[in-house]
C-alpha positions in Angstrom: 14.4 -6.2 16.5 11.0 -4.1 16.0 8.5 -1.4 16.6 9.1 -0.2 19.8 6.2 2.0 22.2 5.8 5.3 24.6 7.0 4.2 28.0 3.4 5.9 28.9 1.6 3.1 26.3 -0.3 0.1 27.3 1.6 -2.8 24.8 -0.2 -5.8 23.4 2.9 -8.7 21.6 0.7 -10.2 19.0 2.9 -13.4 18.4 2.2 -12.9 14.5 3.1 -16.8 14.3 7.1 -15.5 14.2 10.0 -17.4 15.5 11.4 -14.6 17.4 9.5 -11.9 16.3 6.2 -10.5 18.2 4.9 -7.1 16.7 4.5 -4.5 19.7 2.0 -1.8 18.7 0.4 0.3 21.6 -2.8 -0.7 21.9 -3.8 1.7 24.9 -6.6 3.7 22.6 -6.9 1.7 19.6 -7.7 -1.5 21.0 -10.9 -0.8 23.1 -11.7 1.8 20.5 -11.6 -0.5 17.6 -13.8 -2.7 20.1 -16.0 -0.4 21.4 -16.6 0.2 17.1 -17.8 -2.9 15.9 -20.4 -3.2 18.6 -21.2 1.0 17.9 -21.3 -0.1 14.3 -23.6 -2.2 13.7 -25.8 -0.4 15.9 -24.9 2.2 13.3 -25.2 0.1 10.2 -29.2 -0.7 11.5 -29.9 2.8 12.3 -28.1 4.1 8.7 -30.5 1.0 7.0 -33.6 2.1 8.5 -33.5 5.5 7.4 -32.9 4.5 4.3 -35.5 2.5 4.0 -37.7 5.3 5.3 -36.7 7.9 3.4 -35.5 5.8 0.1 -32.3 7.3 0.2 -30.0 4.6 -1.2 -33.2 1.8 -1.8 -34.3 0.8 -5.4 -38.1 -0.6 -5.7 -38.6 -3.1 -7.1 -42.0 -4.3 -9.2 -44.5 -4.4 -6.6 -43.0 -1.7 -4.5 -41.0 -3.7 -2.0 -37.4 -2.1 -1.4 -34.9 -4.9 -3.2 -31.8 -3.6 -2.5 -30.1 -0.3 -0.6 -26.5 0.9 -1.1 -23.8 -0.8 1.5 -21.1 2.5 0.3 -24.0 4.9 1.3 -23.7 3.1 4.6 -20.1 3.2 4.2 -20.1 7.0 2.4 -21.7 8.3 5.8 -19.1 6.8 8.4 -16.7 8.5 6.8 -13.8 6.5 8.6 -11.9 4.5 6.0 -8.3 2.8 4.8 -7.9 3.1 1.0 -6.4 0.4 -0.6 -4.9 0.6 -4.0 -1.5 -1.4 -6.4 0.2 -1.1 -9.4 -0.7 -5.0 -10.2 -4.4 -3.5 -11.2 -7.8 -4.0 -9.5 -7.8 -7.9 -10.4 -4.5 -9.2 -8.3 -4.8 -11.3 -6.0 -2.5 -9.5 -4.1 -5.1 -6.5 -3.6 -7.4 -8.6 -3.0 -5.6 -10.1 -0.1 -4.9 -6.9 1.4 -8.6 -5.7 0.6 -9.3 -8.5 3.4 -6.9 -8.2 5.4 -8.0 -4.4 5.8 -11.4 -5.2 6.7 -9.9 -6.5 10.1 -9.5 -2.4 11.4 -11.9 -0.4 9.4 -13.9 -0.1 6.1 -11.9 -0.4 3.2 -12.5 1.3 -0.5 -10.2 0.0 -3.4 -9.7 2.9 -6.0 -6.8 0.8 -8.9 -5.7 0.8 -12.2 -7.4 -1.0 -14.9 -4.8 -3.0 -15.9 -1.2 -3.5 -14.3 0.6 -0.3 -14.3 3.3 -1.7 -13.1 7.2 0.7 -13.7 4.2 3.8 -13.6 6.7 5.2 -11.0 5.1 8.4 -9.9 3.8 9.3 -13.6 0.3 11.6 -13.9 -1.8 11.4 -15.8 -2.7 14.7 -17.6 -3.1 15.1 -21.7 -6.3 12.9 -21.4 -9.3 12.7 -19.1 -9.7 9.3 -16.7 -12.3 7.1 -16.9 -13.7 5.2 -13.3 -15.9 1.5 -12.9 -17.4 1.0 -10.1 -17.3 -2.8 -11.1 -18.1 -4.0 -7.1 -19.5 -1.8 -4.3 -16.6 0.2 -2.8 -14.6 -0.8 -5.5 -13.2 1.0 -9.0 -11.3 0.0 -11.4 -9.4 3.7 -13.4 -7.6 4.3 -16.2 -4.5 5.8 -14.9 -1.4 5.3 -12.6 -1.0 4.2 -9.1 -0.9 7.7 -8.3 -4.1 8.8 -10.3 -6.1 6.9 -8.1 -5.2 7.7 -5.0 -5.7 11.2 -5.8 -9.0 10.3 -7.4 -9.2 8.3 -4.3 -8.8 12.0 -1.6 -10.1 14.0 -3.5 -12.9 12.3 -6.0 -13.9 9.5 -4.2 -14.2 9.2 -1.2 -16.2 11.4 1.3 -12.9 12.3 3.2 -10.0 11.7 3.4 -8.5 8.1 5.0 -7.0 7.2 8.1 -4.5 4.6 5.7 -3.4 4.8 2.7 -1.5 1.0 1.5 -0.2 -0.3 -1.5 0.1 -3.8 -2.5 0.5 -6.5 -2.4 2.9 -6.3 -5.0 3.9 -9.4 -7.5 7.3 -9.0 -7.0 10.7 -7.3 -4.4 10.1 -3.5 -4.7 14.2 -3.5 -3.0 16.9 -1.2 -3.6 16.7 1.0 -6.4 13.1 -0.3 -7.3 11.9 2.6 -6.0 12.4 4.8 -8.1 10.1 2.9 -10.2 7.6 1.3 -8.5 4.0 2.5 -8.6 3.6 0.1 -6.0 5.5 2.6 -3.4 4.5 5.5 -5.5 1.3 5.4 -4.8 1.5 5.2 -0.8 4.2 7.8 -1.8 1.2 10.2 -3.2 -0.2 9.7 0.1 2.7 10.6 1.9 2.6 13.9 0.1 -1.2 14.7 1.2 -0.4 14.0 5.1 -2.2 10.7 5.0 0.3 7.4 6.6 0.7 5.0 3.9 2.8 1.8 3.7 3.9 0.1 0.3 3.8 -4.0 0.7 5.8 -6.2 -1.9 6.5 -9.8 -2.4 9.7 -10.9 -2.6 9.1 -13.8 -5.0 9.4 -14.7 -8.8 6.9 -17.9 -9.4 4.8 -18.8 -6.3 3.1 -15.4 -5.0 1.7 -16.9 -1.3 -0.1 -13.7 -0.3 -1.0 -15.4 3.1 2.2 -14.2 5.3 2.6 -10.9 3.5 -1.0 -9.8 4.5 -1.3 -11.3 7.6 2.3 -9.1 9.4 0.5 -6.0 7.4 -2.8 -6.3 9.4 -0.5 -6.0 12.2 1.9 -3.2 10.5 -1.2 -1.3 9.6 -2.7 -1.4 12.9 0.4 -0.2 14.4 0.0 2.9 12.8 -3.3 3.1 13.2 -2.4 3.4 16.8 1.1 5.3 16.3 1.1 7.0 13.2 4.2 8.0 11.6 6.7 10.5 11.5 6.4 13.5 9.4 6.6 12.7 5.7 7.1 8.9 6.2 5.7 5.9 4.8 7.2 2.2 5.8 8.6 0.4 2.6 8.0 -3.5 2.9 9.1 -6.8 1.7 8.1 -9.8 2.4 10.5 -12.9 1.6 9.0 -15.9 0.0 7.7 -18.6 1.7 7.0 -22.4 2.0 3.5 -23.4 1.6 2.8 -23.4 5.6 6.2 -21.3 6.5 6.4 -18.1 7.9 8.8 -15.3 7.8 12.1 -15.2 10.8 10.8 -12.0 12.3 11.0 -8.5 10.8 13.8 -5.8 11.3 14.1 -2.3 10.0 16.6 -1.6 6.8 17.5 0.3 5.1 17.5 1.3 0.6 20.4 -0.8 -0.7 21.7 -0.6 -4.1 20.9 -3.2 -7.6 22.0 -4.0 -10.5 20.9 -5.3 -13.4 22.5 -6.5 -16.5 21.8 -5.3 -20.1 18.6 -3.3 -19.4 17.9 -3.3 -23.1 17.5 -5.8 -25.9 16.6 -4.8 -29.5 14.6 -7.3 -32.1 13.1 -7.4 -35.8 9.4 -7.5 -36.1 7.7 -9.0 -40.1 8.6 -6.1 -40.8 12.0 -5.7 -40.9 12.1 -2.5 -38.0 13.8 -3.0 -35.5 11.6 -2.1 -31.8 13.7 -2.6 -28.3 12.4 -4.3 -25.2 13.5 -2.5 -21.5 14.3 -5.1 -18.4 16.5 -7.2 -18.2 17.8 -9.9 -15.4 19.6 -9.0 -11.9 23.6 -9.1 -11.6 23.3 -9.0 -8.4 21.8 -6.7 -5.0 24.6 -4.8 -2.5 23.8 -6.9 0.2 25.5 -4.9 2.9 24.9 -5.3 6.8 21.1 -3.7 7.1 19.8 -2.7 4.1 16.8 -4.4 2.5 18.7 -6.9 1.0 20.6 -8.3 3.6 16.8 -9.2 5.3 15.5 -10.6 2.5 18.3 -13.3 1.8 17.9 -14.4 5.6 14.5 -14.9 5.9 13.5 -11.7 7.5 10.4 -8.8 6.7 12.7 -5.6 5.7 10.7 -2.5 6.9 12.2 0.9 5.5 10.7 4.2 6.3 11.2 6.7 3.5 10.8 10.3 2.6 10.9 12.7 0.4 13.5 14.9 0.7 16.5 13.8 -2.1 18.5 16.4 -0.9 22.0 14.6 -1.1 23.2 16.7 2.3 26.5 14.8 2.9 28.2 16.2 0.0 26.6 19.9 1.0 30.2 21.3 2.4 31.7 20.0 -0.3 29.8 22.0 -3.1 28.2 25.0 -1.4 31.5 26.9 -2.3 31.7 25.8 -5.7 32.9 29.6 -7.6 31.0 29.4 -11.3 32.3 32.7 -12.0 28.2 33.3 -12.8 26.4 35.5 -13.1 
């Protein structure tokens, strides 16, 4: 199982270190262009740096008048092609670093992520206070807001032009079934989709040992496919990678539909030292409905689950049943 390319396109199959399922993607244009861009980039970067030194753009002078610093992000802004990376685990997440490193093989990367963990932030926006942004290092921006805030700020304020692709993750823990409605990771990708930008959300379905290597390697290949072939309109890809032992890889990947998940009692009540009640939201998973073809079934079989998601929440299946409602109104 996997993506198919068009008959007119030359394809390249990259084994991905998986047992049975190489990921094939269209490469008639993208691979040659990327190789040419790598060569052209070195020339462009040298020219930019030379002009920056000559004209003083982006250069800082030391006490002796020599050039001691050139802001690399000025070059990145001038080049205008880039991938935007975000998450909901926060700017210091190991999964975010793994994702950023993987995307660097495809294009320049700008990271715009929350300054702290914002898990389960869903698609919320910050509307009642200003947002603060800190560039903690070149091309890495920490935002005191939600994942959706980060994507909006990145696209409309921090980047010089629209990114080619937005990738959100790598999340610490699965985003399967009903999780999609609460996930900040998925919502960051969804905001990009609403802005008309191809997007991917990726999560590692682990509880304790978070080995991000297999997830990073897979999303690198998947992002390469998306950059070359695109996605259907108003569609994002939600990816869940199963937990693997050290040195192992997932068995492969498959397209999977969204399943259903059921949790235990979601509210627990406690009493603080002053005798006042307080509550924790969140319970353990009782079961994930693992019908064949779902994201749960794919993960249970050791496969990566790739689920196409769109924003239309209309229940088209019940349209005929409800279109003849008689309410006596007005």
